[in-house]
C-alpha positions in Angstrom: 5.1 49.9 -2.4 4.0 52.5 0.1 2.5 55.9 -0.7 1.4 59.0 1.2 -1.8 60.5 -0.1 -2.4 64.1 0.9 -5.9 65.5 1.1 -7.6 68.8 1.5 -11.0 69.4 3.0 -13.3 70.8 0.3 -15.6 72.9 2.4 -13.8 74.0 5.6 -12.2 72.8 8.8 -14.1 71.7 11.9 -16.0 69.0 10.0 -17.1 65.8 11.7 -16.2 62.2 10.8 -17.5 59.1 12.6 -14.8 57.6 14.9 -15.1 54.4 12.9 -14.4 55.5 9.3 -12.1 52.7 8.2 -14.7 50.7 6.4 -15.8 53.8 4.3 -12.2 54.6 3.6 -11.5 51.1 2.3 -14.7 51.4 0.1 -13.3 54.5 -1.5 -10.0 52.7 -2.2 -11.8 49.8 -3.8 -13.9 52.1 -6.0 -10.9 54.1 -7.0 -9.1 50.9 -8.1 -12.3 49.9 -10.0 -12.3 53.1 -12.0 -8.6 52.6 -12.9 -8.9 49.0 -13.9 -12.3 47.2 -13.5 -11.0 43.7 -14.2 -8.3 44.1 -11.6 -10.8 45.5 -9.1 -13.3 42.7 -9.7 -10.5 40.1 -9.1 -9.3 41.9 -6.0 -12.8 42.1 -4.5 -13.7 38.5 -5.4 -10.5 36.7 -4.8 -7.4 38.4 -3.5 -4.6 36.0 -2.9 -6.0 32.7 -1.6 -4.6 29.7 0.2 -6.4 26.9 2.2 -9.7 28.6 1.8 -8.5 32.0 3.1 -8.4 35.2 1.1 -6.1 38.2 1.5 -6.5 41.6 0.0 -3.7 43.3 -1.8 -3.4 46.5 0.1 -3.4 48.0 3.6 -4.0 51.6 4.7 -3.4 53.7 7.7 -5.7 55.9 9.8 -6.0 59.5 8.7 -3.0 61.6 9.8 -4.7 64.7 11.2 -2.5 67.5 12.6 -5.3 69.0 14.7 -8.6 67.4 15.9 -11.1 67.0 18.7 -13.0 64.0 19.8 -16.7 64.2 20.7 -17.2 61.0 22.7 -20.9 61.5 23.2 -21.7 61.7 19.5 -18.8 59.4 18.6 -17.5 62.0 16.2 -13.9 63.1 15.1 -13.8 66.8 14.5 -11.2 67.8 12.0 -9.6 71.1 12.8 -7.0 71.0 10.0 -7.5 72.0 6.4 -5.2 69.3 5.1 -4.8 65.7 6.3 -3.2 62.5 4.8 -3.2 58.7 4.9 -0.7 56.0 3.9 -1.5 53.1 1.6 0.6 50.1 0.8 0.3 47.6 -2.1 2.0 44.4 -3.1 4.3 45.2 -6.0 2.9 43.4 -9.0 0.4 45.9 -10.2 1.2 48.7 -7.9 3.7 50.7 -9.9 4.1 54.3 -9.0 2.4 55.4 -12.3 -0.6 53.2 -11.7 -1.3 54.4 -8.2 -0.7 58.1 -9.1 -2.9 57.7 -12.1 -5.9 56.4 -10.3 -5.8 58.6 -7.2 -4.7 61.9 -8.7 -7.3 64.7 -8.3 -9.9 62.4 -6.9 -12.8 64.0 -4.9 -14.7 61.8 -2.5 -16.7 61.8 0.8 -16.2 59.7 3.9 -18.7 59.3 6.6 -22.1 57.8 7.6 -25.8 58.9 7.7 -25.0 61.4 10.4 -22.0 63.3 9.0 -19.7 63.2 6.0 -16.5 65.1 5.1 -15.6 65.8 1.5 -12.0 65.6 0.4 -9.8 66.3 -2.6 -6.5 64.4 -3.3 -3.7 67.0 -3.5 -0.7 64.8 -4.0 0.6 61.2 -4.0 4.1 60.6 -2.7 6.1 57.4 -3.0 7.5 56.5 0.5 10.8 54.6 1.1 10.6 50.9 2.0 11.5 49.9 5.6 14.8 48.1 6.0 13.7 44.6 6.8 17.3 43.3 7.2 17.2 44.7 10.8 14.7 44.8 13.6 11.7 47.0 12.8 10.9 49.5 15.5 7.9 51.7 15.1 4.2 52.1 15.8 1.0 50.8 14.3 -0.6 53.2 11.7 -4.0 51.5 12.1 -5.3 49.0 14.6 -3.9 45.5 14.2 -6.6 42.8 14.5 -5.3 39.3 15.5 -8.0 36.7 16.0 -8.6 33.0 16.5 -11.8 31.0 16.6 -12.7 29.5 19.9 -14.5 26.2 20.6 -17.9 28.0 20.2 -16.9 29.1 16.7 -16.7 32.7 17.7 -13.6 35.0 17.3 -11.3 35.8 20.2 -9.4 39.0 19.8 -5.9 39.0 21.1 -4.0 41.9 22.7 -0.4 42.4 21.6 0.5 41.6 25.2 -1.0 38.1 25.0 1.7 35.4 25.2 0.4 33.7 22.0 0.4 36.9 20.0 3.8 36.5 18.4 2.9 32.9 17.3 -0.4 34.0 15.8 1.1 36.9 14.0 3.9 34.7 12.6 1.3 32.1 11.4 -0.7 34.8 9.7 2.4 36.1 7.9 3.4 32.6 6.7 -0.1 32.0 5.4 0.1 35.3 3.4 3.5 34.3 2.1 2.1 31.1 0.8 -0.9 32.9 -0.8 1.4 35.4 -2.5 4.1 33.0 -3.7 1.9 30.0 -4.3 4.1 27.7 -2.2 4.8 27.6 1.6 8.1 28.9 2.9 10.7 26.1 3.1 12.7 27.4 6.1 11.9 27.5 9.8 11.0 31.1 10.8 11.4 32.6 14.3 9.5 35.8 14.8 10.0 38.0 17.8 7.4 40.6 18.8 7.9 43.0 21.6 5.3 45.6 22.7 7.0 48.9 23.8 4.0 50.5 25.5 0.5 49.7 26.8 -1.6 48.7 23.8 -4.6 50.9 23.1 -7.8 48.9 22.1 -9.9 50.3 19.3 -13.4 49.1 18.5 -14.2 49.5 14.8 -17.7 49.5 13.4 -18.3 47.9 10.0 -21.3 49.2 8.0 -22.3 51.4 10.9 -26.0 52.2 11.3 -27.2 49.4 9.1 -28.7 45.9 9.8 -25.3 44.4 8.8 -23.4 46.4 11.4 -20.6 44.4 13.1 -17.8 45.4 15.4 -14.2 44.2 15.5 -11.4 44.9 18.0 -7.9 46.0 17.0 -5.0 47.4 19.0 -2.6 50.3 18.5 0.9 50.2 20.1 4.6 50.8 19.7 6.5 47.7 18.9 9.7 46.0 17.9 9.5 43.2 15.4 12.1 41.0 13.8 12.3 37.5 12.2 15.0 35.0 11.6 14.8 32.2 8.9 17.0 29.1 9.3 
């Protein structure tokens, strides 16, 4: 299930976020789930769906949708010029009923940021969004950077652009692994997945735990795309 969560800035507009705020936003989501159902949050954080030693979380979320903003490249800040913004969040269906999600996020107040700057928000509304029609090719754009990786011979991660010839295969393998983790059994049919990039992918370097000794960086890509799969 997919939801749009609308937020208002508590103080005023023209407040500054770090350009890499995704880790802090995911932390807020985890903490909100924990307040709603601690046992569920503990399992989500410690396990997720697992298969072959890999673990997968139960949700994904978009970047903030900000009607008006400026970017300060020197200070690596995102200046919000709108009083209201939003983001999308999607859950697997088992526990993610509309009542559960609205119950845990309604009227929440929280801050996103780092040691340099933070922005305080209040949740205004939670709207259930329609599901995409997966019976036909999916044409759209990424709502947050997609990170597709594979370990090289040195044991380090190589990050793949959507334009790479192996991208479609790597994406398909990832989806099949998640299918097995979710259903507890691998898919029994052959699957052909076709990925087409409809514009020049835009790389995005995201900092995790920015400003700390544990700071790491990962690379994802935003783009417009066409995606469809065939099972035989």
